SERO-4910 file (N, C-alpha, C, O; in steps of 0.05 Angstrom, whole numbers):
BEGIN
 pado doro    nc1    nc2    nc3   cac1   cac2   cac3    cc1    cc2    cc3    oc1    oc2    oc3
  Met    A   1658   3594   2813   1675   3571   2813   1693   3571   2789   1684   3578   2767
  Leu    A   1719   3564   2792   1737   3563   2770   1728   3542   2750   1718   3520   2757
  Ser    A   1731   3548   2724   1721   3530   2703   1735   3503   2704   1723   3482   2698
  Arg    A   1761   3503   2712   1776   3478   2713   1765   3460   2736   1763   3436   2732
  Thr    A   1758   3472   2758   1747   3457   2780   1720   3445   2772   1714   3421   2777
  Ala    A   1703   3461   2759   1677   3452   2750   1680   3429   2730   1665   3410   2730
  Asp    A   1700   3432   2712   1706   3411   2692   1712   3384   2705   1702   3364   2697
  His    A   1730   3385   2725   1737   3360   2739   1713   3347   2753   1710   3323   2752
  Leu    A   1696   3363   2766   1673   3352   2779   1653   3340   2760   1643   3318   2764
  Phe    A   1648   3354   2738   1630   3346   2717   1639   3319   2705   1623   3301   2702
  Trp    A   1665   3317   2699   1674   3292   2686   1679   3269   2706   1677   3246   2698
  Met    A   1684   3276   2731   1685   3255   2751   1658   3240   2752   1657   3216   2753
  Ala    A   1636   3256   2752   1610   3244   2753   1603   3229   2727   1592   3207   2728
  Arg    A   1611   3240   2704   1605   3227   2679   1619   3200   2677   1608   3180   2668
  Tyr    A   1644   3200   2684   1660   3175   2682   1649   3153   2701   1649   3130   2695
  Thr    A   1641   3162   2725   1630   3143   2744   1604   3131   2734   1600   3106   2735
  Glu    A   1587   3148   2723   1562   3138   2711   1567   3121   2686   1553   3101   2682
  Arg    A   1587   3128   2671   1593   3112   2647   1603   3084   2654   1596   3065   2641
  Ala    A   1619   3082   2675   1628   3055   2684   1604   3038   2692   1603   3015   2686
  Glu    A   1585   3050   2707   1561   3035   2715   1545   3026   2691   1536   3003   2690
  Asn    A   1541   3044   2672   1525   3037   2648   1538   3015   2632   1525   2997   2622
  Thr    A   1565   3016   2630   1579   2994   2616   1575   2968   2631   1571   2947   2618
  Ala    A   1577   2968   2657   1573   2944   2673   1545   2933   2669   1541   2909   2667
  Arg    A   1525   2951   2668   1497   2942   2663   1494   2928   2636   1482   2907   2634
  Met    A   1505   2940   2615   1503   2928   2589   1517   2902   2587   1507   2883   2575
  Leu    A   1541   2900   2598   1556   2875   2597   1542   2853   2613   1541   2830   2604
  Asp    A   1531   2860   2636   1517   2840   2652   1494   2828   2638   1489   2804   2638
  Val    A   1478   2845   2625   1455   2836   2609   1464   2817   2587   1452   2797   2582
  Asn    A   1486   2825   2573   1495   2808   2551   1505   2781   2562   1501   2760   2549
  Val    A   1519   2781   2585   1528   2756   2596   1505   2738   2604   1505   2714   2599
  Gln    A   1485   2750   2617   1461   2735   2625   1446   2724   2600   1437   2701   2601
  Thr    A   1443   2740   2580   1429   2732   2556   1444   2710   2541   1432   2692   2529
  Ser    A   1470   2710   2542   1487   2690   2529   1483   2662   2541   1490   2642   2529
  Leu    A   1471   2661   2565   1466   2635   2578   1441   2622   2567   1436   2598   2571
  Leu    A   1424   2638   2552   1400   2627   2540   1407   2612   2514   1429   2617   2503
  Pro    A   1390   2594   2505   1395   2580   2480   1393   2599   2456   1371   2606   2447
  Leu    A   1416   2608   2446   1417   2627   2424   1433   2615   2401   1451   2600   2405
  Ser    A   1426   2623   2377   1442   2616   2354   1468   2633   2354   1469   2653   2368
  Asn    A   1488   2624   2339   1512   2639   2338   1508   2667   2327   1521   2686   2335
  Val    A   1489   2669   2308   1483   2695   2296   1471   2714   2316   1479   2737   2318
  Asp    A   1452   2704   2333   1439   2721   2353   1460   2729   2375   1460   2752   2384
  Ala    A   1477   2710   2382   1497   2717   2403   1516   2738   2392   1523   2757   2407
  Asp    A   1525   2735   2367   1543   2754   2355   1530   2781   2353   1542   2802   2358
  Arg    A   1504   2782   2346   1489   2807   2344   1488   2821   2370   1490   2846   2372
  Gly    A   1485   2806   2392   1483   2818   2418   1509   2832   2426   1508   2855   2436
  Trp    A   1532   2820   2421   1558   2832   2428   1563   2856   2409   1575   2876   2418
  Arg    A   1556   2853   2384   1560   2876   2366   1543   2900   2373   1552   2923   2372
  Ser    A   1518   2894   2382   1501   2916   2390   1512   2930   2415   1512   2955   2417
  Met    A   1523   2914   2433   1535   2926   2457   1558   2944   2451   1561   2965   2463
  Leu    A   1576   2935   2433   1598   2952   2424   1588   2976   2409   1600   2998   2411
  Gly    A   1566   2973   2394   1555   2995   2379   1544   3017   2397   1546   3040   2390
  Ile    A   1532   3009   2419   1521   3029   2438   1543   3049   2446   1538   3073   2448
  Ser    A   1567   3038   2451   1589   3055   2460   1606   3066   2437   1626   3079   2442
  Glu    A   1597   3061   2413   1612   3070   2389   1641   3059   2389   1659   3074   2382
  Leu    A   1643   3034   2396   1670   3022   2398   1674   2998   2379   1695   2986   2379
  Leu    A   1654   2993   2362   1656   2969   2345   1679   2972   2325   1695   2953   2322
  Ser    A   1683   2995   2313   1705   2999   2294   1732   2997   2308   1751   2987   2297
  Arg    A   1734   3008   2332   1759   3007   2347   1765   2978   2354   1788   2969   2352
  Tyr    A   1745   2962   2362   1749   2934   2369   1758   2919   2345   1777   2903   2346
  Glu    A   1744   2922   2322   1751   2907   2298   1778   2915   2287   1792   2898   2276
  Ala    A   1787   2940   2291   1813   2948   2282   1835   2934   2297   1857   2928   2287
  Arg    A   1829   2927   2322   1849   2913   2339   1848   2883   2338   1868   2869   2338
  Phe    A   1823   2873   2337   1819   2844   2340   1807   2830   2315   1805   2805   2315
  Gly    A   1799   2845   2295   1786   2833   2272   1756   2832   2275   1745   2841   2296
  Thr    A   1742   2822   2255   1713   2822   2255   1700   2799   2270   1676   2800   2275
  Val    A   1715   2779   2277   1704   2756   2292   1704   2764   2321   1724   2770   2333
  Leu    A   1679   2763   2333   1676   2770   2361   1677   2746   2379   1663   2726   2374
  His    A   1693   2747   2400   1693   2726   2421   1684   2739   2447   1695   2760   2455
  Ala    A   1666   2727   2461   1654   2738   2485   1676   2746   2505   1675   2768   2516
  Arg    A   1695   2728   2510   1716   2734   2530   1733   2757   2522   1741   2773   2538
  Gln    A   1738   2759   2496   1755   2781   2486   1740   2808   2488   1752   2828   2495
  Val    A   1714   2807   2483   1698   2832   2485   1697   2841   2514   1699   2864   2520
  Leu    A   1693   2821   2533   1693   2828   2561   1720   2841   2570   1720   2861   2584
  Asp    A   1742   2829   2562   1768   2841   2568   1770   2869   2557   1780   2887   2571
  Phe    A   1761   2873   2533   1763   2899   2519   1746   2920   2534   1755   2943   2537
  Met    A   1723   2912   2543   1704   2931   2556   1709   2934   2586   1699   2953   2598
  Val    A   1723   2916   2598   1727   2918   2627   1755   2927   2634   1757   2947   2649
  Arg    A   1776   2915   2624   1802   2920   2635   1823   2928   2614   1847   2926   2620
  Asp    A   1815   2936   2591   1834   2945   2571   1841   2974   2575   1824   2991   2571
  Pro    A   1866   2981   2583   1873   3009   2587   1874   3025   2562   1873   3050   2563
  Glu    A   1875   3012   2539   1875   3027   2513   1847   3034   2504   1844   3049   2485
  Asn    A   1827   3023   2517   1799   3030   2510   1790   3052   2530   1787   3046   2553
  Pro    A   1786   3077   2521   1780   3099   2539   1752   3095   2552   1746   3110   2571
  Ser    A   1736   3077   2542   1709   3073   2553   1707   3047   2569   1686   3039   2578
  Ser    A   1730   3033   2573   1729   3009   2590   1724   3017   2619   1728   3040   2626
  Ile    A   1714   2998   2634   1708   3004   2663   1734   3012   2677   1733   3031   2693
  Leu    A   1756   2999   2671   1782   3007   2683   1788   3036   2676   1796   3051   2694
  Ser    A   1786   3044   2651   1793   3071   2643   1774   3091   2655   1783   3113   2663
  Cys    A   1748   3085   2656   1729   3104   2667   1733   3108   2697   1733   3131   2706
  Leu    A   1737   3087   2712   1741   3091   2741   1768   3104   2747   1770   3118   2767
  Gln    A   1788   3099   2731   1813   3112   2734   1810   3142   2729   1820   3159   2744
  Ala    A   1795   3149   2707   1791   3177   2700   1774   3191   2722   1779   3214   2728
  Ala    A   1754   3177   2732   1737   3188   2754   1755   3194   2778   1752   3216   2790
  Arg    A   1772   3176   2785   1790   3180   2809   1809   3203   2804   1814   3218   2822
  Glu    A   1821   3205   2780   1840   3226   2775   1826   3253   2775   1838   3273   2785
  Asn    A   1802   3255   2765   1787   3280   2766   1780   3288   2795   1782   3311   2802
  Ala    A   1773   3267   2811   1768   3272   2839   1793   3282   2854   1791   3300   2870
  Arg    A   1815   3269   2848   1840   3277   2861   1848   3306   2855   1859   3320   2872
  Ala    A   1842   3315   2830   1849   3342   2822   1833   3363   2837   1842   3386   2840
  Val    A   1810   3355   2848   1793   3375   2863   1787   3364   2890   1765   3368   2901
  Arg    A   1806   3350   2902   1802   3337   2928   1793   3356   2949   1776   3349   2966
  Gly    A   1803   3381   2948   1795   3401   2968   1767   3410   2966   1756   3422   2985
  Thr    A   1754   3406   2942   1727   3415   2938   1707   3393   2947   1684   3399   2954
  Leu    A   1716   3368   2948   1699   3346   2956   1700   3341   2986   1719   3349   2999
  Thr    A   1679   3329   2996   1680   3320   3024   1699   3296   3026   1705   3283   3006
  Thr    A   1709   3291   3050   1727   3268   3054   1714   3242   3045   1727   3225   3033
  Glu    A   1688   3239   3051   1673   3215   3044   1672   3211   3013   1675   3188   3004
  Val    A   1667   3232   2998   1665   3230   2969   1692   3222   2958   1694   3204   2941
  Trp    A   1713   3236   2967   1740   3229   2957   1748   3201   2964   1758   3186   2946
  Glu    A   1744   3192   2988   1751   3165   2996   1736   3144   2981   1746   3122   2975
  Thr    A   1710   3150   2975   1695   3131   2959   1707   3127   2931   1710   3104   2922
  Gln    A   1714   3149   2918   1726   3147   2891   1753   3133   2893   1760   3116   2876
  Asn    A   1769   3141   2912   1796   3129   2915   1795   3099   2921   1809   3083   2910
  Asp    A   1778   3092   2940   1776   3064   2948   1765   3047   2925   1773   3024   2922
  Thr    A   1747   3058   2909   1737   3044   2886   1759   3037   2867   1761   3014   2857
  Trp    A   1777   3056   2861   1799   3052   2843   1819   3031   2854   1828   3013   2840
  Leu    A   1825   3033   2880   1844   3014   2892   1832   2986   2893   1846   2967   2887
  Glu    A   1807   2984   2900   1794   2958   2901   1791   2945   2873   1794   2921   2870
  Leu    A   1786   2962   2853   1784   2952   2826   1810   2938   2817   1809   2917   2805
  Gln    A   1832   2950   2823   1858   2938   2816   1861   2911   2830   1872   2892   2818
  Arg    A   1853   2909   2855   1855   2883   2869   1836   2862   2856   1844   2839   2853
  Ile    A   1812   2871   2849   1793   2852   2837   1802   2842   2810   1800   2818   2805
  Ile    A   1813   2859   2794   1823   2851   2768   1846   2831   2770   1847   2811   2755
  Lys    A   1863   2835   2789   1885   2816   2794   1875   2790   2805   1888   2769   2801
  Ser    A   1852   2790   2818   1842   2765   2830   1828   2747   2809   1822   2724   2816
  Lys    A   1825   2756   2785   1812   2741   2763   1783   2735   2768   1772   2716   2756
  Val    A   1769   2751   2785   1741   2746   2789   1725   2750   2764   1703   2737   2761
  Leu    A   1734   2767   2746   1720   2771   2721   1718   2745   2705   1698   2740   2691
  Asp    A   1738   2727   2707   1738   2702   2693   1719   2682   2705   1708   2665   2692
  Thr    A   1716   2683   2732   1700   2662   2746   1672   2671   2752   1654   2654   2752
  Asp    A   1667   2697   2757   1640   2706   2764   1636   2734   2754   1635   2753   2770
  Pro    A   1633   2738   2728   1631   2766   2717   1607   2781   2728   1608   2805   2732
  Ser    A   1584   2767   2732   1560   2781   2742   1565   2793   2769   1555   2815   2775
  Asn    A   1580   2779   2786   1586   2790   2813   1603   2815   2811   1600   2834   2826
  Phe    A   1621   2815   2792   1638   2838   2787   1621   2862   2778   1625   2885   2787
  Phe    A   1603   2857   2760   1586   2879   2750   1568   2890   2772   1563   2914   2772
  Glu    A   1559   2873   2789   1543   2883   2812   1560   2901   2830   1551   2920   2841
  Trp    A   1585   2894   2833   1604   2910   2849   1607   2938   2836   1606   2958   2850
  Val    A   1610   2939   2810   1613   2965   2796   1588   2982   2800   1590   3005   2806
  Lys    A   1565   2970   2797   1540   2984   2801   1538   2994   2830   1530   3017   2835
  Phe    A   1545   2977   2849   1544   2985   2877   1562   3008   2883   1554   3027   2897
  Arg    A   1586   3008   2872   1605   3030   2878   1595   3056   2865   1599   3078   2877
  Ser    A   1582   3055   2842   1570   3079   2831   1547   3089   2848   1544   3113   2852
  His    A   1530   3070   2857   1508   3078   2875   1519   3091   2900   1508   3110   2910
  Leu    A   1540   3079   2911   1552   3089   2935   1563   3118   2931   1560   3135   2948
  Ser    A   1576   3122   2908   1586   3149   2902   1564   3170   2901   1567   3191   2912
  Arg    A   1542   3163   2888   1519   3182   2887   1507   3186   2914   1501   3209   2922
  Gly    A   1504   3165   2930   1492   3167   2956   1509   3184   2975   1499   3201   2990
  Val    A   1536   3180   2974   1554   3196   2991   1553   3225   2983   1554   3243   2999
  Thr    A   1552   3230   2956   1550   3257   2946   1525   3271   2957   1526   3294   2967
  Leu    A   1503   3257   2954   1477   3269   2963   1477   3273   2994   1465   3292   3004
  Gly    A   1490   3255   3008   1488   3255   3037   1508   3272   3051   1504   3279   3075
  Thr    A   1530   3280   3038   1551   3295   3052   1559   3321   3040   1571   3338   3054
  Met    A   1552   3326   3015   1562   3351   3002   1542   3374   3005   1518   3370   3004
  Leu    A   1553   3398   3009   1537   3422   3009   1524   3426   2982   1536   3420   2962
  Lys    A   1499   3435   2983   1484   3439   2957   1493   3466   2945   1478   3485   2945
  Asp    A   1518   3466   2935   1529   3489   2922   1536   3483   2893   1527   3462   2883
  Glu    A   1551   3500   2880   1557   3496   2852   1572   3469   2847   1567   3456   2827
  Ala    A   1589   3462   2865   1604   3436   2862   1584   3413   2860   1587   3396   2843
  Phe    A   1565   3413   2878   1545   3392   2878   1529   3392   2852   1524   3370   2841
  Tyr    A   1521   3415   2842   1505   3417   2818   1520   3408   2793   1508   3396   2775
  Phe    A   1546   3414   2792   1561   3404   2769   1564   3374   2769   1563   3361   2748
  Ile    A   1566   3362   2793   1567   3333   2795   1541   3321   2785   1541   3302   2770
  Arg    A   1519   3332   2795   1492   3321   2787   1487   3326   2757   1475   3309   2744
  Leu    A   1496   3348   2747   1493   3354   2718   1507   3333   2701   1496   3323   2682
  Gly    A   1532   3327   2708   1547   3307   2694   1534   3279   2695   1533   3265   2675
  Thr    A   1524   3272   2718   1512   3246   2722   1488   3242   2703   1486   3222   2689
  His    A   1470   3262   2703   1445   3259   2688   1448   3263   2658   1433   3252   2642
  Leu    A   1467   3279   2650   1473   3282   2621   1484   3256   2610   1476   3247   2589
  Glu    A   1502   3244   2625   1513   3218   2616   1492   3196   2616   1491   3180   2597
  Arg    A   1474   3196   2636   1453   3176   2638   1433   3179   2615   1425   3159   2603
  Ala    A   1426   3203   2608   1407   3208   2586   1419   3198   2560   1405   3184   2545
  Asp    A   1444   3204   2555   1458   3195   2531   1458   3164   2529   1452   3153   2508
  Asn    A   1464   3151   2552   1466   3122   2552   1439   3109   2548   1437   3089   2533
  Thr    A   1419   3118   2562   1392   3106   2559   1383   3108   2530   1371   3089   2519
  Ala    A   1387   3131   2517   1379   3134   2489   1394   3115   2471   1383   3104   2453
  Arg    A   1420   3111   2476   1436   3093   2460   1426   3064   2463   1424   3049   2444
  Ile    A   1420   3056   2488   1410   3029   2493   1385   3024   2478   1382   3004   2464
  Leu    A   1366   3043   2480   1341   3040   2466   1345   3039   2435   1333   3022   2422
  Asp    A   1361   3057   2425   1365   3058   2396   1376   3032   2385   1366   3021   2366
  Val    A   1398   3022   2398   1411   2998   2388   1394   2974   2393   1392   2956   2375
  Lys    A   1380   2972   2416   1364   2948   2422   1340   2947   2404   1332   2925   2395
  Phe    A   1327   2969   2398   1304   2969   2380   1313   2964   2351   1300   2949   2336
  His    A   1336   2976   2344   1346   2972   2317   1354   2943   2312   1350   2932   2291
  Gly    A   1366   2931   2333   1375   2903   2331   1353   2883   2334   1358   2859   2331
  Ala    A   1329   2892   2340   1307   2873   2345   1285   2875   2323   1262   2867   2328
  Glu    A   1292   2885   2300   1273   2888   2279   1260   2862   2271   1236   2861   2263
  Asp    A   1275   2840   2274   1263   2814   2267   1245   2804   2289   1228   2787   2285
  Leu    A   1248   2816   2314   1231   2808   2336   1205   2823   2336   1184   2813   2346
  Leu    A   1205   2848   2327   1182   2865   2330   1158   2856   2315   1135   2860   2325
  Gln    A   1161   2843   2292   1139   2832   2277   1117   2853   2274   1093   2848   2280
  Leu    A   1124   2877   2264   1105   2899   2263   1084   2895   2241   1090   2884   2220
  Asp    A   1060   2903   2248   1038   2903   2228   1040   2929   2213   1035   2951   2224
  Tyr    A   1048   2928   2187   1054   2952   2172   1029   2968   2165   1031   2992   2159
  Ala    A   1006   2956   2167    981   2971   2164    976   2989   2189    962   3009   2188
  Asn    A    987   2980   2211    985   2995   2237   1012   2992   2251   1014   2975   2269
  Pro    A   1032   3008   2243   1060   3002   2251   1065   3004   2280   1087   2997   2289
  Asn    A   1047   3015   2296   1052   3016   2325   1042   2992   2340   1044   2990   2364
  Arg    A   1031   2973   2326   1020   2949   2339   1033   2924   2327   1041   2923   2304
  Met    A   1036   2903   2344   1050   2879   2336   1030   2858   2326   1007   2856   2336
  Arg    A   1038   2842   2307   1023   2819   2299   1026   2797   2320   1044   2799   2337
  Ala    A   1008   2778   2320   1010   2756   2340   1035   2740   2334   1042   2735   2311
  Leu    A   1049   2733   2355   1074   2717   2353   1068   2688   2360   1051   2682   2376
  Asp    A   1083   2669   2348   1080   2642   2356   1094   2639   2383   1108   2658   2392
  Gln    A   1092   2616   2396   1102   2613   2423   1132   2617   2425   1141   2630   2444
  Thr    A   1147   2607   2406   1176   2610   2407   1184   2639   2404   1201   2648   2419
  Asp    A   1172   2653   2385   1178   2681   2381   1170   2697   2405   1184   2716   2413
  Ala    A   1147   2691   2417   1137   2706   2440   1157   2703   2463   1162   2722   2477
  Gln    A   1168   2678   2467   1187   2675   2489   1213   2690   2484   1224   2702   2502
  Arg    A   1222   2689   2459   1246   2704   2451   1242   2734   2455   1260   2748   2464
  Asp    A   1218   2743   2447   1211   2771   2449   1211   2780   2478   1222   2801   2485
  Phe    A   1199   2763   2496   1198   2770   2524   1226   2773   2536   1232   2792   2550
  Tyr    A   1244   2753   2530   1271   2754   2542   1286   2779   2531   1302   2791   2546
  His    A   1282   2786   2506   1296   2809   2495   1288   2834   2509   1306   2849   2518
  Trp    A   1262   2839   2512   1253   2864   2524   1257   2864   2554   1262   2885   2566
  Ala    A   1256   2841   2567   1262   2839   2595   1292   2847   2600   1299   2859   2619
  Ala    A   1309   2838   2581   1338   2845   2583   1342   2875   2580   1358   2887   2594
  Val    A   1328   2887   2561   1330   2916   2558   1322   2930   2584   1335   2949   2593
  Leu    A   1299   2922   2596   1290   2934   2621   1310   2930   2643   1316   2949   2659
  Arg    A   1321   2906   2645   1340   2900   2667   1366   2917   2664   1379   2923   2683
  Ser    A   1373   2923   2639   1397   2938   2635   1396   2966   2646   1416   2979   2650
  Val    A   1371   2976   2652   1368   3002   2664   1352   3000   2690   1339   3019   2699
  Ser    A   1353   2977   2703   1339   2972   2728   1309   2980   2727   1299   2993   2745
  Ala    A   1296   2971   2705   1268   2980   2702   1249   2957   2700   1225   2961   2694
  Phe    A   1258   2932   2704   1240   2909   2701   1217   2910   2721   1194   2907   2714
  Glu    A   1224   2913   2747   1204   2914   2768   1186   2939   2765   1162   2938   2770
  Val    A   1199   2961   2757   1184   2986   2753   1163   2982   2731   1140   2991   2733
  Tyr    A   1171   2968   2709   1152   2963   2687   1128   2947   2697   1105   2954   2691
  Arg    A   1133   2927   2713   1111   2910   2724   1092   2927   2741   1068   2923   2741
  Lys    A   1104   2945   2756   1088   2962   2774   1071   2982   2758   1048   2987   2766
  Val    A   1082   2993   2737   1068   3013   2721   1047   3001   2703   1024   3011   2702
  Tyr    A   1053   2979   2689   1035   2968   2669   1021   2943   2677    999   2938   2667
  Arg    A   1032   2927   2695   1019   2903   2705   1009   2885   2682    987   2873   2683
  Asp    A   1025   2883   2661   1016   2868   2637   1040   2858   2622   1063   2861   2631
  Val    A   1035   2845   2599   1056   2834   2583   1075   2856   2574   1067   2879   2570
  Ile    A   1100   2849   2570   1120   2868   2561   1117   2872   2531   1119   2852   2516
  Thr    A   1113   2897   2522   1112   2903   2494   1133   2925   2488   1139   2941   2505
  Pro    A   1143   2925   2463   1164   2946   2457   1153   2974   2459   1168   2992   2467
  Glu    A   1127   2979   2453   1116   3006   2455   1117   3016   2484   1124   3039   2489
  Arg    A   1110   2998   2502   1110   3006   2531   1138   3009   2542   1143   3026   2559
  Val    A   1156   2992   2533   1184   2995   2541   1195   3022   2533   1207   3036   2548
  Ala    A   1189   3030   2508   1198   3056   2498   1184   3078   2513   1197   3098   2520
  Glu    A   1158   3076   2518   1144   3097   2533   1156   3100   2561   1160   3123   2570
  Leu    A   1161   3078   2575   1172   3080   2602   1199   3093   2602   1205   3110   2619
  Leu    A   1217   3086   2583   1244   3095   2584   1249   3121   2570   1270   3133   2572
  Ile    A   1228   3131   2555   1230   3157   2542   1214   3178   2557   1224   3199   2564
  Leu    A   1189   3173   2562   1170   3194   2570   1161   3194   2599   1150   3213   2609
  Asn    A   1167   3172   2614   1157   3171   2642   1177   3186   2660   1199   3176   2666
  Gly    A   1169   3209   2669   1186   3226   2686   1191   3215   2713   1209   3224   2727
  Ala    A   1175   3195   2722   1179   3182   2749   1199   3160   2748   1208   3150   2769
  Met    A   1207   3151   2724   1227   3130   2721   1255   3142   2722   1262   3158   2705
  Pro    A   1272   3134   2742   1297   3148   2747   1316   3149   2723   1331   3169   2721
  Arg    A   1316   3129   2706   1335   3129   2684   1322   3136   2657   1334   3132   2636
  Ser    A   1297   3146   2658   1284   3153   2633   1296   3179   2622   1308   3195   2636
  Leu    A   1292   3184   2596   1301   3208   2584   1287   3232   2596   1300   3253   2601
  Ala    A   1261   3230   2602   1246   3252   2614   1258   3260   2641   1262   3284   2647
  Asn    A   1262   3240   2658   1273   3246   2685   1301   3258   2684   1308   3277   2698
  Cys    A   1318   3246   2667   1345   3256   2664   1346   3285   2655   1362   3301   2666
  Met    A   1330   3291   2636   1330   3319   2625   1317   3338   2645   1325   3362   2646
  Asn    A   1298   3329   2661   1288   3347   2682   1310   3354   2702   1313   3377   2710
  Glu    A   1327   3334   2708   1349   3339   2727   1370   3357   2714   1382   3374   2727
  Val    A   1376   3353   2688   1395   3370   2674   1386   3399   2675   1402   3416   2681
  Leu    A   1360   3403   2668   1350   3431   2668   1351   3443   2696   1358   3466   2699
  Ser    A   1343   3428   2716   1342   3438   2744   1371   3446   2753   1374   3467   2765
  Asn    A   1390   3429   2747   1418   3435   2755   1430   3458   2739   1446   3473   2750
  Leu    A   1423   3460   2714   1431   3483   2698   1421   3509   2710   1436   3529   2711
  Gly    A   1396   3508   2719   1385   3532   2731   1399   3541   2757   1398   3564   2765
  Ser    A   1412   3522   2770   1426   3527   2795   1454   3538   2791   1466   3548   2810
  Ile    A   1465   3536   2766   1492   3545   2761   1492   3566   2739   1514   3572   2728
  Thr    A   1469   3577   2733   1467   3596   2710   1487   3618   2712   1494   3628   2733
  Asn    A   1497   3627   2688   1514   3650   2687   1506   3668   2664   1486   3663   2651
  Ala    A   1522   3688   2658   1514   3709   2639   1512   3698   2610   1499   3710   2593
  Gln    A   1525   3675   2604   1526   3666   2577   1511   3639   2573   1513   3627   2551
  Ser    A   1497   3630   2593   1485   3603   2591   1455   3604   2584   1442   3583   2584
  Ala    A   1444   3627   2578   1415   3629   2573   1406   3611   2550   1385   3598   2552
  Glu    A   1422   3610   2528   1414   3594   2505   1416   3564   2511   1399   3549   2502
  Thr    A   1436   3557   2527   1438   3529   2535   1414   3520   2552   1403   3499   2548
  Glu    A   1405   3537   2571   1382   3531   2587   1357   3530   2569   1339   3513   2573
  Arg    A   1355   3548   2550   1331   3549   2532   1329   3522   2517   1307   3511   2514
  Arg    A   1351   3513   2506   1351   3488   2491   1345   3464   2508   1330   3446   2500
  Ala    A   1356   3464   2532   1349   3443   2551   1319   3444   2558   1306   3423   2560
  Gly    A   1308   3468   2562   1280   3471   2568   1262   3461   2545   1241   3449   2550
  Leu    A   1270   3466   2521   1255   3456   2498   1254   3426   2497   1233   3414   2491
  Leu    A   1276   3414   2503   1278   3385   2503   1261   3373   2526   1248   3353   2522
  Val    A   1261   3386   2549   1245   3377   2571   1215   3379   2564   1200   3361   2570
  Ala    A   1207   3401   2551   1179   3405   2544   1170   3384   2523   1148   3374   2524
  Glu    A   1188   3378   2504   1182   3357   2484   1177   3330   2497   1159   3316   2489
  Leu    A   1193   3324   2517   1189   3298   2531   1165   3299   2549   1151   3279   2552
  His    A   1160   3321   2562   1137   3323   2581   1111   3321   2566   1092   3308   2576
  Tyr    A   1109   3333   2543   1083   3334   2529   1082   3314   2506   1062   3312   2492
  Gly    A   1103   3298   2502   1103   3279   2480   1085   3255   2485   1078   3249   2508
  Arg    A   1078   3241   2463   1063   3217   2465   1078   3195   2449   1090   3201   2429
  Ile    A   1077   3171   2460   1092   3150   2447   1083   3143   2419   1099   3135   2402
  Asp    A   1057   3147   2414   1047   3142   2386   1060   3162   2367   1067   3154   2344
  Asp    A   1064   3186   2375   1078   3206   2358   1107   3199   2354   1118   3203   2332
  Val    A   1119   3188   2375   1147   3180   2373   1150   3158   2352   1168   3159   2335
  Phe    A   1133   3137   2354   1134   3115   2335   1126   3124   2307   1137   3114   2287
  His    A   1108   3143   2305   1100   3154   2279   1124   3168   2265   1128   3165   2241
  Thr    A   1139   3183   2281   1163   3196   2271   1184   3176   2263   1199   3180   2244
  Gly    A   1185   3154   2278   1205   3134   2275   1224   3135   2299   1236   3155   2304
  Leu    A   1225   3113   2314   1240   3113   2339   1269   3119   2334   1282   3134   2349
  His    A   1281   3107   2313   1309   3112   2308   1314   3142   2301   1334   3153   2311
  Ala    A   1297   3153   2285   1300   3182   2278   1297   3199   2303   1311   3219   2307
  Tyr    A   1277   3192   2320   1272   3207   2345   1297   3206   2363   1305   3227   2374
  Leu    A   1307   3182   2368   1330   3179   2386   1355   3191   2374   1372   3202   2389
  Thr    A   1359   3189   2348   1382   3202   2336   1381   3232   2340   1402   3244   2346
  Ser    A   1358   3244   2337   1354   3272   2341   1359   3279   2371   1372   3299   2377
  Phe    A   1349   3262   2389   1354   3267   2418   1384   3266   2424   1393   3284   2439
  Leu    A   1398   3246   2414   1427   3244   2419   1442   3268   2409   1461   3277   2421
  Glu    A   1434   3278   2385   1446   3302   2374   1442   3326   2393   1460   3342   2397
  Lys    A   1418   3328   2404   1412   3351   2422   1427   3348   2448   1436   3368   2459
  Val    A   1429   3324   2458   1445   3319   2483   1474   3326   2478   1487   3338   2495
  Gly    A   1484   3317   2455   1512   3324   2448   1516   3354   2446   1537   3364   2455
  Asp    A   1497   3367   2434   1498   3397   2432   1498   3409   2460   1513   3428   2465
  Leu    A   1481   3399   2478   1480   3410   2505   1507   3406   2519   1517   3424   2533
  Gly    A   1519   3382   2516   1545   3377   2528   1566   3396   2518   1582   3406   2534
  Asn    A   1566   3402   2492   1585   3421   2481   1580   3449   2492   1599   3464   2498
  Arg    A   1555   3457   2494   1548   3483   2504   1555   3486   2533   1564   3507   2542
  Ile    A   1551   3465   2549   1558   3466   2577   1588   3470   2579   1598   3485   2596
  Ser    A   1604   3456   2563   1633   3459   2563   1640   3488   2556   1658   3499   2569
  Arg    A   1627   3499   2536   1633   3526   2528   1625   3547   2549   1640   3566   2554
  Asp    A   1602   3542   2562   1592   3562   2581   1605   3561   2608   1608   3581   2622
  Phe    A   1613   3537   2617   1622   3534   2645   1649   3521   2648   1663   3526   2668
  Leu    A   1657   3503   2630   1680   3485   2635   1704   3493   2619   1704   3514   2605
  Val    A   1724   3476   2620   1748   3480   2603   1739   3474   2574   1729   3452   2569
  Pro    A   1743   3492   2555   1733   3488   2528   1745   3462   2515   1768   3456   2519
  Leu    A   1728   3448   2500   1737   3424   2486   1756   3432   2463   1752   3453   2450
  Val    A   1776   3416   2459   1795   3422   2437   1784   3409   2412   1776   3386   2412
  Gly    A   1785   3424   2389   1777   3414   2364   1748   3419   2358   1738   3411   2337
***
């Protein structure tokens, strides 16, 4: 396959997944803002959300340090100058699909094209102002539809594997960012027992309720709330949230499952120069497969996730070098 074709397929999938992830984060923040929160807590939530996408400095350069929920929503949903806004991501996904229209099935192309056309109608209708959660559900549905149509209609050839590779690399990166920012931003909630840093001290009723809503929001941001209940059947704790979203290979959006998919798809498109990329992906898969959450917390969750994000970034660069159009700079 031509590297430029592979590049368009890979980034079509990444941008579609990124739009969905942005919708998930925004929806959780909107829902959380309906709870009784102090101004400080509300501001922290929006700052954390911008931090996940590494957009806080860009936002502050344009709008100043005072965050307004409506302004953040506009910036993250329909601002064409923000390359990570939902508008920009779905436009980029559509343009990448258009460039390789002959490689895609009619159903995959029409799904991407219809999503872009319908998005423009929705934004003009002002539904974001009246019912933002309904809009975010629409974005998630269109992403789900894109993946389903890809799985159901495309030949399992190199084009298919590059699409799947882009999807799961983007998903792994996003899940790690959500965990890192949410745990970092919840240090006051964790109430850790420093004599035994992996266990929490008893919380009073108010703190316990606040703690529950915080971690429930984290789980819902990756569609894992019901999964958590099924796996643990017990109170939500930060240790188990981290274990589910890092090490549980059966959880679709966990780091372990995403990296299993990355390695599997790399194996299906291997070439003469990709052996080192596969080896590094394999090492990361083994680390997640045999890891224990106690060891992760002992290392330090922030340090662990920072290292993971660096490795995922390295994999992305290596994939570009081995298969795609080389990155500039």
